[in-house]
C-alpha positions, -999 to 999 in steps of 0.1 A, spaced: -715 -409 -153 -721 -397 -117 -690 -418 -104 -670 -403 -137 -676 -370 -128 -670 -372 -92 -637 -388 -101 -627 -362 -129 -632 -334 -101 -612 -351 -76 -584 -355 -97 -584 -319 -102 -586 -310 -72 -557 -329 -60 -535 -320 -92 -541 -279 -80 -532 -286 -45 -498 -302 -55 -487 -274 -73 -498 -251 -51 -475 -273 -25 -450 -273 -50 -449 -235 -57 -448 -229 -21 -422 -251 -12 -398 -235 -36 -407 -201 -26 -396 -212 9 -365 -229 -4 -357 -193 -23 -362 -175 8 -339 -200 26 -315 -193 0 -313 -154 2 -307 -159 41 -283 -180 40 -262 -155 15 -273 -128 37 -260 -144 69 -224 -154 53 -197 -135 36 -191 -154 0 -171 -142 -28 -195 -118 -42 -193 -99 -11 -156 -92 -14 -154 -58 -34 -122 -65 -48 -100 -98 -48 -73 -92 -67 -49 -57 -74 -19 -54 -98 8 -75 -84 -3 -81 -51 2 -115 -49 -31 -119 -28 -63 -134 -29 -85 -119 -9 -114 -141 -23 -99 -173 -17 -117 -198 3 -89 -196 34 -98 -156 37 -135 -164 33 -133 -185 60 -114 -156 83 -141 -133 72 -171 -152 82 -150 -167 118 -145 -125 121 -184 -118 119 -187 -120 155 -160 -97 165 -163 -63 189 -162 -35 163 -125 -23 168 -126 4 133 -146 31 119 -173 29 148 -191 -5 138 -165 -19 114 -138 -50 121 -105 -42 107 -87 -73 101 -47 -78 93 -35 -107 71 1 -114 76 15 -128 41 45 -136 26 52 -113 -8 69 -140 -34 71 -120 -68 100 -150 -79 128 -122 -75 150 -122 -47 138 -131 -12 102 -132 -3 92 -101 16 68 -105 51 44 -81 47 10 -71 64 -25 -65 41 -54 -44 58 -92 -56 53 -124 -41 64 -148 -64 73 -190 -53 75 -208 -76 99 -242 -59 88 -239 -60 52 -213 -87 54 -192 -68 23 -155 -71 29 -134 -39 17 -95 -47 11 -69 -22 7 -48 -23 -24 -14 -13 -5 10 -37 17 32 -31 43 65 -44 51 93 -42 73 118 -14 76 149 -21 52 184 -10 53 206 5 29 209 -26 8 172 -32 11 171 -59 38 149 -63 60 159 -50 96 140 -79 117 139 -54 145 116 -27 129 86 -49 121 58 -32 96 29 -11 118 -6 -3 111 -27 19 132 -65 24 131 -93 32 157 -127 25 164 -131 63 168 -124 75 136 -125 62 95 -83 65 88 -56 38 85 -19 47 88 9 22 80 46 22 86 76 8 68 83 -2 35 49 -5 12 40 -21 -19 17 -15 -39 25 -15 -80 21 22 -89 34 35 -52 59 16 -33 80 39 -3 108 31 17 109 32 55 78 53 55 59 70 85 24 71 88 15 67 52 -22 75 59 -56 62 40 -93 72 46 -121 45 40 -154 51 28 -177 26 16 -197 49 -9 -162 57 -26 -154 42 -56 -119 30 -46 -133 26 -8 -100 43 4 -79 75 -3 -47 84 6 -43 115 25 -21 137 8 5 153 36 13 190 35 37 205 18 59 226 36 76 257 18 105 256 47 122 228 53 139 224 89 176 214 89 174 184 118 190 161 86 224 177 92 252 168 91 245 142 63 275 115 58 286 86 41 298 60 71 301 25 65 283 20 39 253 38 53 237 76 47 238 91 84 212 123 91 225 133 121 238 105 134 207 84 124 203 62 94 184 86 69 150 79 54 153 65 21 120 71 -4 120 51 -34 123 70 -68 88 64 -88 71 81 -118 49 103 -91 74 108 -66 101 122 -98 71 147 -107 67 156 -70 104 166 -65 112 185 -97 78 199 -107 89 181 -143 86 147 -148 90 145 -187 124 161 -193 143 155 -161 176 140 -164 165 114 -136 137 100 -158 158 68 -167 169 60 -134 129 56 -126 125 36 -160 156 14 -158 164 8 -120 134 13 -105 132 1 -70 170 3 -66 170 40 -68 161 56 -36 167 94 -25 175 111 5 157 151 14 185 169 19 166 203 15 169 235 44 150 268 47 139 271 8 167 257 -13 160 224 -24 185 194 -23 183 156 -29 208 127 -29 201 100 -53 214 67 -50 214 35 -66 240 2 -66 252 -7 -102 248 -44 -111 261 -67 -89 282 -40 -68 277 -30 -33 295 2 -42 266 32 -42 266 55 -68 249 92 -63 234 117 -83 227 158 -65 194 174 -76 184 205 -68 171 239 -83 187 267 -97 170 297 -106 140 279 -112 153 251 -131 157 212 -119 190 207 -119 214 174 -118 248 166 -111 259 129 -116 290 123 -85 294 84 -93 308 64 -67 308 73 -33 338 67 -6 333 94 15 304 123 13 294 153 38 266 178 36 269 203 64 242 230 82 248 249 51 244 228 27 279 229 16 285 195 0 318 171 0 320 148 -24 352 122 -20 374 148 -2 363 177 -26 336 207 -22 315 208 -46 300 237 -67 261 232 -76 258 251 -106 
């Protein structure tokens, strides 16, 4: 009887010991898993995998590898962050693919990744073809949290042609991480663009290729102060990326040249937009063969002087 009691006690002790050993091992395993997760960038550490019509997956395996290989890089942005520039072909399936750059912020401490939704490509000519010797530029510094893009931007609802220093500030505590810096609007416009002429199928501003901006809904509202009743709204909705505008304003007198190519034609069609007695006016000019705006904002179209009324 004593022998049987001894065997039972021994068996119970062995069982309790094994359970304790198993629990300890499981705790160690979970701890190891947690340490591995904290040591590497995983998909759940990328704060945004995709943006609308961005044509890039920031959570794909090749980019996760890039982030992890960059963890030990020297900080180059916002004091202690690592900025990465990703080169990619943006292929929408329509027209030629565009070579663009994306910007990503990597926090080596938290292993978090913050992609910027905007991308930037080459400067383009008046036919929207890439100018090979004018590549996109991305400027940033370790001393601050600002990033500036120059070139042609491609965000779905904010695409602009030939911009200089379109800037964003980075804040990991904000919902969207990046906030676009709104440039202060000048009430007075310098007349350094004049004369504006149309030469060899190009608009020239003071003998330099004019800066053109894509006419988006936001831009239309900005320049007209009313995007609901504007005669130009159909240009945004129907022609989209094909419609651009040139600022021909001087002093307090607002004037814009809007141009687009119709169908497969290489011929430019233009409108003029301006304010008259507080109302935003539009004048359709049609196909342009010759065009000039002088320093007094006198407008000449196909050899005739125009009256803006």
